[in-house]
N, C-alpha and C positions, 0 to 999 in steps of 0.2 A: 504493500500500500504506500509506503514511504520511499523516497529516494535515499540511498545510503551514501554517506560521505565519510572519509577518513577523519579522525581526530588525532593528528600527529603529536599532540601534546601528551596524551596518555595512552598511546598505542591502542586507541579505541575506534569505535564507529559512532556515527550520529544519524538518527532518523530525521529527515528534513522534508517538509512540504516544499517542493521546488519545481519551477518550470524547466530548470536545467536537467539534463539527463544525468542519471546516476550510473551505476555499473550495469553492464549488460547482464552479468550474472552477479549475484550478491554474495558477500563474504560470510564464511562460517568460522567459528573458533577452532584452533588447532591445539591439541594437548601433547604432552611429552611422549605418551605411548605411541602416537602416530609417528612422531619423529624417530623414535627407536625402531619401529617396524620398518621404516623406509631406509634407515641407515644414516640419518642425519647426525647421530652421535659421533660419527667419524670426523665431522667437519665443525660442529658447533658445540659450545658448552651451554648447558641449561639445567635447571633444577627439576627434580621430580615433584612438580607442584600440582596441587589440585586445581589450580586456576589455569586457564589457557595461556599459551606463550606468544602466539601470533595468530594471523588470520590467513585463510586460503580462499581463493576464487578459482573454482575448478582445480587445476593442478599447479597453480601458481601461488607462491607463499609471500606474504607481506608482513613487514615489521616496521611499525611507526609510519605506515603509508607507503613504504618503498618496497618494490619487488625485490626479494632476496634470493629466490630460488624457483626453479620449475622442475617438475618431475614428468618424465616421458616414458611411454611404453609400459612394459610389465605384463605378466600373465600369471596364471596359477603357479607355475614352476619357476619363472624368471623374475627377479627383482627389477623394478623400474629404474631408469637412469636418473640421477640427480644432477642438475645443471645449476651451478651457483652464479649469480650475477656479481658484478664488482662490489655492490653494497652488501652482498651476502657472504663474503669471505671472512673466516675467523671471527664469527659472531659469538657473543656471550648474551644469551637471551635472559630477560627478566620476566617474571610472571606479570600478566595484565591485572591491574586493579579492577576487577570486574564489577565490584560494588560501585566504584566511581563511574564506570561506563554506564551502568544501569541508572545511577543518579542523574547523569547528564541527559538521559533519554526518558526520564520518568513521565514527563508531560505527554510526549508522543505515545508512550506505552499506555498511559491512562486513556487516551482517546481510542486507541486500538482495542484494548480489552473491554472497555465499556460498550463500544459498538457491538462487539461479539456477544457480550452478556445481554444486551438489549434484544439482539436477534434471537438468542436462545429463549429468553423470557416470552417473546411474542409467539414462538413456536409452541412453548409449553402452554400458554393460555389458549391457543387454538385447539390443541389436542388433548389436554389433560382431562382426566375423569372427574366426575362429580365427587367432591370431597366427602359427602355424606356416605358414599358407597365404600369408602376406604377406611372406615372406622376399625374394621378388623384388618390388620396389616400383614397377615400371612399371605404373601404374594402368590406362592406356588399353588395354593388350593382355594383361596377364598375371594380374590379380587375378581369381580364379574362385571365391572363397569364397562359401559360403551365409551371408548376413548375417541369419539369422533372418527370412526373407521380405523382406529389404531387400537390393538390389544395391549401393547405395552411398549415402553421406551427401552432402548439399549444404548449404552456407550461402548462403542467398539474399541478395544484396546489391542494394539499390535506389539507393544514394547518399544515403539518408535517415539521420537520426539513430538511429532504432530499429534498423535493420539494421546500422549501425556498432557499436552496443552489443552486439548479438547475436553478430556476428563476433568481437568481442574476447572475449566470454565463452566462445564455442566454442573459440577458439584456445588458451585457457588450460586446457582440459580434454582436448580430443581431439587426438592427434598429427596432424601435417600430412598424412601419407600416407593417412589414413583418410577425408578429406573434400575437397571442392573448392568453390570459390567461383564462383557464376554470377550474372552481371548480365544482365538482359533489356533489351536496347536496343530500344525501341518505335519508333525513328526519330522520336519526338516528345519526346525527352529534353531536359531543360535542359542547356545546355553545362556548367554547374557540376556536374551529376551525373556527366557523363563525366569531368570533371577530377578529381572526388573519387575516382572508381573507380580511375583511374590512380595517383593519389597513395597511395591505400590499398594497391593492389597492390604498389607499390614498397616501402612501409613493411613490409608483412607478409613479402614475399619476402626481405627482408634478414634478418628474424628466423627465417623458416621457408622455406628454399630449396626444400623439396619441395612446398610448397603451390601448387596449380594454380589460376589465375584464368582464367575464360572469359567470353566475351560471346555471348549468343544473339540473333540478329537475322534478320529476314526478308530474302529477296532482293528481293521486290517492295516498292516504296516505299510508305510509309503514305499518301502523297498519292494514289497510284493506288487504294488500298483505299477512301479517302474517296469517290472518284468512283464506285466500284462499289457500296458499301454506303450511301453518304450519310454525313454527319457522325454520329459516335456520339452517341446521346442517352440520356436517363435511362430511356427505354423500350426502346431498342435499344442496349445496351452491348456491341456486337460486338467492340470494340477489345481488351478484356482477353483474349478467347479467341484472336483472330486475330493480333495483333501482340505478344502477351506469352507466352501459354501455348504456342502452336504452336512458335515458335522455341526456347523453353525445352525442350520435349519433343523437338524435332528434334536439339538439341544433346546431350541425354541419350542418345539413340539412337546418335549419333556417338561419344560417349565410351565407351559400353558396347557395343562391337561384338559382333554375333551375337545381340543380343536387341532386338526391335523396341520393346517397351514395358517398360523396366526398372522394377523397384519401387524407389522412392526415398524416403528420409526427408529432409525439408527443414526446416532451422532457419530460422524467419522472425521478423521483428520486428513482428508484429501485437500491438496492445494494445487491451484492452476499452474504454478511455477514448475511443478515436478515433471511434466511431460507435455508434448503437443496435444495428445488426446485429452488429458485432464484440463488443458487450457480452454476447452470448449464446454466444460461442465457448468452446470448451474448450481446455485447454492442449495436449492431444494430440488431433489430428483425423485419424482414419483414413478415407481415402476420402471426405473431405468435398467437395473440389473435383473430384478425379479418383480413380477406384478404386485406382490403383496408386501414389498419393502419400500419404505420412503427413506431416502438417504438425505440427511441434513449435514451441511458442511460449514461449520461456523468460521473456520480459518481459511476458507477457500482462497481468499485474496491476499493472505499474508505471505511474505517472502521468508526465506530461510533465516535471515538475520533477525527479523522480528520474532520468529519462533524461539531462537536461542536466547534473545534478550528477555523474553517472557519466562523461559525456564530459569534463568538466573534471577530474575526479579522475584519469582515465587519460590525459589530454592527447591525446585522439583527434582525428583530422582532422574538421573541421566543414564541411559544404556551404555555399558562399558564399551560396546562395539563402536560407538561414536568416538570415544577417546582413542580407540585403536586405529581410527582413520576412515571408517565407513561413513559415507554421506547419507545412506539410507539403510535401514535394517529390514530384513525380511527373511526369506528362506536361505539356508546355508548354500544351496546350489540352485541357481535360477537361470533359465535360458536368456533372460534379459540382463544378467549381471555383466559388469565390465571385467576386463582382465585385472584392473586395479583392485576391485572388491574381492575377486577370487584369490588374488595374491594375499591380501590381508586375512581373509577367512581361513585360507589353507595354513597360513603361519600360526594362526591363533587356535584353530580347531581342526587339526589334520585328521583326527579320528573320524570326524563327520564327513568331510569332503572325500576322504579315501573310500568310505563306505559306498558312496554313490558313483564316484568315478570308476570304481572297480566294476560296477555293472556296465558302464559304458565300454570299458576295456574288453569285457567279456563279449559284448555285442559286436564289437568291431571285427571279431573273427568271422562273423556271419556275413560281413560285407567285404571280406577278402583282405582285411588288414591283420597280418600276423606278426610283422616285425615290431619289436618293442619300441624302437625310436619313432616309428610311424604312428603307433598308438598314442605316444606322448604328444607328438606333433598334432594329431587329430584333436586331442583335448585342448592343447595350448591355443590352437587357432579357433577353437569354439565351433568346430564343424558339426558337433553333435547338436548344436542349437539350431541348425539349419535343416534338420530332418523333416522331409515333407511326406514321406510314405512309410510303409511298413517294413521296408527292407532292414534286415538285421534282427527282427523280433523272433521270439520262439516260434518254431514251426507250428502252424495252426491247421488242424484237420477240418475245423468248421469253416464253411464257405457258402456263398449263395451265388447261383448262376441264373441269369435271366435268358429266357428263350423267346426269340421273336417269332410271331405267328401272324396270321391275317387279322383276326379280330380279337383273339383271346390274348390275355397276358399270362405268361407261364414263367414259373421260377422253380429251380431245384435247390433245396436246402440240404446241405450235407452236415450231419451231426449238429443240428441246431441246439442251442443251449437253453432255450425257453419254449413255452407253449404258444404256438402261432395263433390259435383261437383266442387266447387271452389277450394278446397284443392287438388283434384285429378289432377288439371292442372299442379301442380309442378312435377308430375310424367311423364307426356307425353301429347301429343295432344289429346284433348277430342272431340268426337262427341256423342251427346246424343239426343234421341228422347223422349221428355217429355210425349207424349201421350202413348207410349208403355213402358216407363221406362227402355229402353235398350240403350246401347251405346257401344263405342269402345275407347280404349286407344291405341294410336300409339306411340310406343317406338322404335326409329330407324326405321327399316323396318318391325317390328313385330306388329301385331294387337292382342289385347286382349279384348274379349267381356265381358261386365259386365251388371248387372241389379241393380236397386235401387227401392225397393218396400216399401211403407209406411204402417205401421200397428199401428194405434193410435199414441202412443208416441215413437214408434220404427221405425227404418229404417233397412231393411234387404238388405245387400250388398252381391252380388255374382260376382265373377270374375273367368273366366274359364282358365284352362290349364296353371297355373303358379307354380304348385307344384315342378317342376324341376328347378325353378328359385328362389333360396333363397334370392338373392339380391332384386328382385322385391317384394317378400313376405315381406321382412323387410321394404321396402319403403311403401307398402300398409298399413301395420300395423301402421306405424308411422303417416300416413295420417289419419287413423281412430282414433288414439289417439288424434291427434290435433283437428279433427272435434268434438270429444266428449267433450273434456275438456278445449278447448281454452277460456281464459279469457282476451284476447287481451293485453297481457303484452308487446308485441312487441319484445321480445328477439330474435325470429327467423327472424324478419324483418331486424335486424342489420346484420345478416349473409348473406343477399342477395346482391351479388356483382353488380347487374345490376339495382336495384331499382324496380324490377318487382313486388315485394311483398309489399302489404299494409295491415296492421293488424287492425288498428283502423279507424273508429268505427266498421267496419265489414271487414272480410277478402276479399281481392280482388287480383287477380293474372293477371298481364298484360301479355298476351300470346305473344305479340310482343317482349317483353323484356326477358321473362323467357327462360333460356337455359337448364332447367331441371338439374342443377348442383347438386341438393340435399343438398346444404349447410343448408337450412332451416329444413331439416329432420335429418341430421347427427350431428348437433352441440351438441346434448345431448341425453342421453338414452331415448328411446321411442319417440324421436322427439319433445317432449313437456315438458317444465319444470314443469307444473302442474301435468301431468300424472306421471312424474318421482318422484315428491315430494310425491304424494299420494300413489304411488306404488300399485295401486289397481290391484289385481290379476284377470286377465280376465278369464271368465268361458269358458269351452269348452264342447261341446256335441259331442260324438263320433257317427259318422254316417257311420259305415262300412269302415273306412279308411284302406287302404292297409298298412300292417306292414312295408313293405320295402320302403314306400314313406317317404318324409320329412327327418328328422334328423336320422331316424332309418333304412334308406334304405340299409345299408351295413351289417345289422345284427351285429355280433361282429367281422367280418373279415376285416382286414386292407388291404390296397393296398400293398401287399407283393412284395418286389423287384424281387423275382424270378418269380412271376406271370407277372410282368411288362416286364421283360427281355423276357420271353416266348412269350408274345403278340407281342413285337416289332420285334422279330425274325421271327414270323409267322403271321404277321398282315393281310396278304391276305386270309389266310384260317384257322385262329385260331379257329373258331367255328366248323370246320370240323375235325380237328386233335384231338388226345387224349391229351387234355391239363392238364390232371390229377387233375382236380378240381371236388369237390363233387357237388351234386345237389343244395345245399344251397350256395356253394361258387361261383358258376357261376353267379347267379343274382347279388350277391354282387360285383363281379369283373366288371360286365357290368356297374353297377352304378358308380363304381370308374372311369372306362374308359370314360364314358359319362361326368362326372364332370371334368375329366382331359382334356376334349375336344380332345381326341384321337379317339373317336368313336361316330358315329351318325347314328341311325337307322341301327345298326349292320354293318355299313360300316366305314372303317377307314377314318379319316378326312385328309385334306390337311396338317395339322400340323403333324399328325402321319407320313404321307408320307415324309415330310421334314426331320423328325428325322431319318427315315430309309434310304432315298436316300442319304442324306448328311453325314450319319454315325455320327450324333451328339453325343458327349460324354455324358455319363450317368449323370454326375454332372449337366450339363446344362439342360438336359431333366427334372431332378427332380426339378430344380429351376423354370422352366416354368410351370411344373405341379402344384407346390405349388401356383403360382400366380392364375392359373385357379381354384384350389380348394378353394382359398380364396373367390372367387366370386360365386362358384357353390356348395360348400359343407358346409352345416350348421355347422357341428362340427369343421371343420378347420377355418371357419369364426369366430365362437364363441371363440375358443382358441386365435386366433390372436387379437381379439378385447377386450378380457377380462383378459388376462394374460400378465403381463408386461415383457419386456425383462429383463433378469437377475434373474427372479423369479424361485424358486424351490417349486413346489406344489405337494403334494401327491395325489393319485387318489381319495381317500375318500373326501378330501377337494374339489377337482375339481368337483366331483359328486354333492356335496352340492351346489356349486356355479351354476352348470348347472341346478339343480333343481330350484334354485331361478329364473333363467332366463326363464325356461319352467315349471311353476308351475302346468300346467294342464296335464303334462305327468308324468307317474309313475317313480319311481327310477329304477325299472327293465328295463323299456323301454329306459331310458337315459343311463343306464350302457352299453348298446350295442354300441352306437356310440362312447362313450368314450373308450371302449375296442378296437374298430376298429381303433381309432386314435392312441392309445398306440401301437397296433400291427403294424401299419404302420411305426412308428418311430423305434420300436425295430428291425424290420426285415430289415431295410435299412442298406446297407454297403457304399453307396455313401458318399464321404467325405463332399460334400456341405450340404446334409441333416443332417448329424451327427454334423456338425458345427452349424447348426441352432437350433437343439433341440436333446436331448437324454433322454432316460428313465434310471434312476438310481435306485439302491436298497438301502433302508434304513431299515435294519432289515427285517421285513415282508412287508414293504411298498414299492410300486412302485411309484417313484417320477419323475414328468416331470421337466426337467431342460431346460428352454427356454433361450438358450444362446445368439443367434444372432451372426452374423459373417460379417466381411468386405470382405471375400473372395468370392465375387459373380461375375460371369462373366458379362461383359458388354452387351452381348446379352440378358441375363435374365433381367438386369436392364432396358434396352430399352423396352423389352416386358412388364414389369410391369408398366412402365410409360404410354405406349400406351393403356394398358388395363385400367388403371386408367382414362385416358382421354376419352376413349370410354364409360366407365360406368358413368362418371360425365358429359359427353358432354362438356368438357372444355379442350382445347388444349394449354392453356397458364396458368401457375401457378408458384408459387415461391417454392424454395427449402424449406424454412421455413414451408410452408404450409404442406409439406409432413411429417413433424414431429409433427403436431398437434395431440392431444390425440384422437380426434374423426374422423381422416382422414379415407376416405373410400378406403383403399388400398395403393398402392405405395411401393417402395423398402424398406423403413424403416419398415413399418407395417408388411410386409411379411418376410423380411430377417433380420431385425435388424441392417442394415448397418449404420455406423456412418456418420454424416453430411459431415465431411471433406473428407472422402473416396468417398462418393457419388459425391461431387463436382468435385473431380479429374476424376472420371469416366465420368461425364458429359462433361468435357472439352475434354476428349479423343473421346467421341461419336460425339462431334461437328465437328471433323475433317473428318467424313465420307462424301464422295463425293455426296451422295444422300441427304445431308442436312436434315437428319431425326430429328436432335436436334439442336436448336439454343439457346445458353445461353447468356442472356444479363447481363453484369457486370456493376453495378453502385455502387461504393463505397464498394461493396462486391458482391459475387455471388447472383443474384437476380432471374430474370424471366427465366423460361424454356418454350420455344416455340416448339411445335411439329407440324409436317405436318398434316393438317386436311384431306388430300386426301388419307391417308395411314391407313390401318387397323393394329392391333397388329401383325397379322400373316405376312402381307406384309412388315412390318417394319423389323422384324427379318430376313425374306427372303432376303431383300435388303442388310441388314448388313452382312449376311453370304456370300452373293454373289453367 
């Protein structure tokens, strides 16, 4: 929040409100333990003081405002290089008078802390329960108050400096009986973090005897998970869900008896300064990570210097690992850690790092690395962090193979680990005749027949007439992945908003509670963290599949705007007139019209009639078509889900990515739908479509620029919301949910509209006399409620009037 300036009189720092720029990155205090770890004791004299000795900005060290040294390189096995400046030679360091530094900054700290305290108090007033219901203070069994959609408060404690500050701030505002402190032990924690948790617990329970501290931890060891999933990587970050979120959620259920998935408000120490991703966070995040959790971030805008000065001001416990030189504390081994932190942790706790790196060394044999020096190099370079597939994991006999056919969807499951019928319940209502091995799935008012036949260790699954429904195909595939590879990690159970899903010890779906929202399927690629981590390419046998079905049904022809105009102008007799399309173009256009929901069985739909009768402008027509194509067109759905807003990707790169998603299809086959997609975008003149995406030229390359736009009509936004509700069978959700990475549609996914503009549009839609949208505001825009008795088509028809 403040600009940081050096105070060279006392080797300190000062917080200043200033129009002048401060440091690009802000300074942190440096203790003697860090200097010892790096080897500075060879060059400098300094005492083993409890106070810091100097300051560091990234890897540069400052004493009385002068840069005295820089540290470069380093990895888990090799020490970094120390480079002294002329001012840094033969130094004798004196401890910083930290009390004086704090005194010089007390006015700025007063403003900083009081703003945070006021913010926490406002949150507490909005969400706190009725005092009268809390007379009996036994939290675990007897608090039954309604907390304004929140069951209870949690202060999340990680052992780090930021969570230590947040806990102190929360404790100064909220009475101890109203919240609990939870520490998630990943089984990969630094010993210093466990120690600071115990020290903090003792400190606070002396002041607040009613304050409860808890540790959430998995029963399965993290080493075993490493062997199942493979080491976590930057592409497959399964660890946060499996060893952090799952035990946290399980503990919440235990604390709140009688409710499977309680609604929780979590105070956390997240700060924007920490990463590019966190720089986009908001102070209140409703349903950002999980639909039932509200994340509140009191110190979101604080910088690292302010955090440290507050710790010194309040004389709070400090994790020893910061004194050792870490700038952030977390897991002992992490795919996002730097060589710097690995070097410090390995020196301090070699018994922990060796335990996990021995697993990596063992797995390198399976990818052909047998030479010891090459194994060490593999680890030093961090190549294990880049793992994108399942290569090197334990040989797996379980697998799923998809079989292409004309109309039926077939799959062969070898040694599946779970009950397919049980998992199918999350897709729709199931009726199954075990004697005949046949059944039906009811989804809305549609029925889909299926068969399950067992052949030794295999199960052959067949479902009929779903090839024109890519959304259902995607769900079925994810169910098959989950059935085949499930190891009961419970990561998908956390995503269930109703408590219908139980994973351990066996998968059970309570059909009375399941709303078929698909959260358990869409929270990660392939619907299963194990399947994603192993990234096993499914096999496909071609059984005379029609070339125009599936992703390749348009050949290379796009939905050209002039064709669309021609159809809308002559929708009653378009098949009878000379529409000037070739023999290969007509079936492609028919498939486009079907997927756009303008045509069904060669008859124009009610949506098409509405466009024509009401003379809807072309921009709105395209926006509604894009929503329908997201759900009905595999290529549009793939681009929406796999290419981020603001990205520029050339066609060759897109084809490689598409091939990775559909490894069983040839490059030539996949080039057709990609060409059709490019052709659709290039041929469009409608402003709305061109604002969402364009095709640019870069030399000989054709480049997709996925721009995104805020200029979307309210009619189209309403339609996309109702379509999302229809597909997920959920008519109440949060605005934040629509901005989750794995969301299954909605106005942001389809149009790239910003959150603030969407909120304004929603407020406008709320004024419609038909009450199509109701937006509940609690401390911020929160829940969107849609009418359940209205279809997407009926909604826009009512809105247009």
